[in-house]
N, C-alpha and C positions, 0 to 999 in steps of 0.2 A: 193549135191555139188560134182563136179568131183574132183578127186585127182590130185594134181600137178604132172607133169612128173618128173621122177627122174633125178637129176643133181648133180654134185659134189658140196657140200657146199663150199662157200668161207671161207677164214680164219676169216673174220669179222663175218660171220654168226655163225661159230663154237664158237667163243669167246662170242658172245652175248648169244648164247644158253647156254653156261656154266654159265654165269653170271645169266641168267634167272632161270636156274634150281637150282642154289645155293640160289638165292633169295627165291625161292619157298620152298626149304628145310628148310632154317634157319627161314624164316618167318612163316612157318607152325609149326615147333616145338616150337620156342620161343614165337610166338603169342599165341599158345594154352596154354603154361605154364603161360604166362602173364595174359591172359584174362579169361581162362577157367579152369585151373587146380584146382582151389578151389572147383569146382564141380565134376571134373573127376579124381582127384588124378593123380598118375604117368601114369595111363593107357592112359589118354588123349594125353599128349605129345608123348608117345611111339607110339600110333596109328597114330598121326599126321605126325610124321617124315616118317614113312613107307608109308603112303598114299601119302605124298608129293613127295617122290622119285618115286613111281609108276606112278603118274600123270606126273611128269617131264620127266621121262624116255620115256613114250609113246609119249609125246608131242614133245620132241626135241632130243631124243636118236638117231634118224636116221640122225641128223645133226652133233652132237658133240660126240656121244658115251655116253653121260649122266654120266660123272664122278661126277660132283658137289662137289668135295672134293679133295684138293691137295694130300692127302695121296693116294687116288685111282689113280690119274693121275701118280704119281711117281711109285706106285706099278705096274701099267700097263706097264710103260716104262721098269721097271726091268724085267718084265715077257716077254718082247719082243713084246707086243701087241700095243705099242704106241711109236711114234717117240720122241726121247729125245729133238729134236729141237723145238718141240711144247709144251714142258712142261712149260717153263716160262710164255708163254701167257695164258695157261689154268689156272695156279695157280693164276696169277694176276686177271684174270676174276672172278675166284671163290671167292677170297678175296673181290673184289669189290661187287659182288652179295650179299655176306653175310653181309657186312657192310651196304649196302643199305637197306637190310631187317630190321636189328635192328634199323636203323635210322628212317625208316617209323614207326615202332612200337613205338619208343620213341615219335615221332611226334603225333601219335594217342593218346598215353597216356597223352601227355601234354595238350590235350583238354578234357580229362576225369576227373574223381575225382582226386583232387590234391594228396591225400594221397596214391593212388594206385601206381603212378609212383615213388613217393618218397620212398615208402616202397620197391618196386621192386629193385630200384637202391641201397638202403641201404643194401639190402640182397645180392647184387652182380649181380643183373640183370640176374639171371639164368646162371651165368658163371660156367665153370668147375673149380673144386678145390679139395684140399686135406686138411686134418686136419679141421680147422674151415670152410674152403671152401667146404668141402664135405657135402652133405645133411645129411648123417648119421654119420659123424665124422670119416670117414676112413682116414688112414694115407697115406703118400706118396708112400710107397712100395706097399700097396694094390691097390692104384690108378694106379700106373705104370703097375702092373701085369694085372689088368683088361683091361686097354686101349691097352696094347701091345697084349695080347692074343686075345681079341675080334676083334681088327682090323685085325690081321693076319687071323683069321677065316673068317672075312668078305671078305678079298681079295681072299681067296680060293673059297668062294661061287661065288663071282663076276666072277672070271676067269673060273670057272667051268660052270656056266650057260650061259656064253657068248661064250663058246667053240663051234666050228662048229658041234661037235658031239652031243650037247645037244638038247633037244626038242626046236623047234623054237617058238618064240613068248611069252615065259613065263619068260624070264629073269627079266623084271621089277617087276613082282609079287614076284619072289623068292628073289630078292635083297631087295625090300621094306619090305617084311615080316620078313626076317632075321634081318634087321635093327630095326624093331619093337621089336623083341625078345631081341636083344642086349641092347636096351634102357630099357626094363623091368628089365634086369639084372643089368645094370650099373648106372641107375639114382641115386639110393641111395648111390652108391660108389663114383662116380666122377661127377655126373650130366650128364654123357654120352656124351663124345666128339666124338671120332673116326674121327674127321674132324677138321683140324686146322682152316679152314675158319669159321666154326661155333664158335669155341672157341674164336678167335680174335674178331669176330663180337659182342659177348656179353661182353667180357672183357673191351672193350673201353668204355662201359657204366656202368661197374660194380664197378668202383672205384679202388683205389690203390692196395687193397689186391688182387683183381682179376687179375690186370695187373702184379703183382709180381709173380703170379703162372702160368700165361698163357704159359710161355715157355715150361712147361712140356707137354702141350697139342698141342703145335706146333711141338714138336719133337717126342714124344712117338708114336702117331698114324702113323707117317711116318715110323718109325723103324718097327712097327708092320706090316705095309703094305708091306714093303720090305721083311720081313721074310715070310709073306704069299705068296708073289709072287715067292720067291725062292723055297718055299715048293711045290707050284703048278707046277712050272717049272721043278723041280727035280723029282717029284713023279707022277703027274697026266697028264702033258702035253704029247701030241702025239709025239712020237719019230720019 
C-alpha cells in the first residue's frame, strides 16, 4: 500500500488522534488489569501501557504529536514545544478518550461473569489512590512524591527523545519503555497514574472513595510535568 502524501493535519484530525491514542493507552492498561492481571501480575499492565503508547505513537504521532496525557500536553507547552492555544482542545480530547475506554471495558464486563465486574468496581476499578486506595497501603506523602518525581522524569525523557538532536525514529520506543518501568515502580504505591485522563477514567467507575482521592492525580502529575519541562528547558535544551 502506498503511503499517503504528507499534509498538515487539521485541528479535528489532531484532536481525534489524541482521543484515539488516549483510548488505546487507557484501554490497554486498564483492560489488562481487569481481564488478565490475575495471570500476569503487575507485569501485565506495566507492559500493556508501554506497548499501547508505542503503538499509538507510531500510528498517530505524526498527526498529533502523541501526547495522550494532559500532563504531557501542559509540560510540552511549558517547555515551548506546544502552543498554549491548543492545550484546552487536547486536554478535553484526552479526557474523552480515556472515559470512552473505561466505558467500553465496563460494557464488556457487564456481559461477562457478574462477579468480575462487581468485584472490580468494589475494589475501586483500578483507580489511583493512597492509604486504603493504594495497592500496598502507601500514604499520601509517598504517593505524591512518587507521582511528582516520576512524571517529572517522564517529561525529561519525552522532551529529550523528541529533540531534533536525538536519534530519529526511536522516540516511541523510548517513551513506551520508560512508561513501563515507571509502572513497575509505582503500581504498588499509587496504582501508577502520571496521567490525569487515566485517573479520571477509572475513578468515575471506582466509587465514592476513588472520586474523593482523584483530585491528587489530576493535580500532582501536572505539577511534575511542569517541573520536568522546566528542568529540561533550563538544563538540556539547546541554547
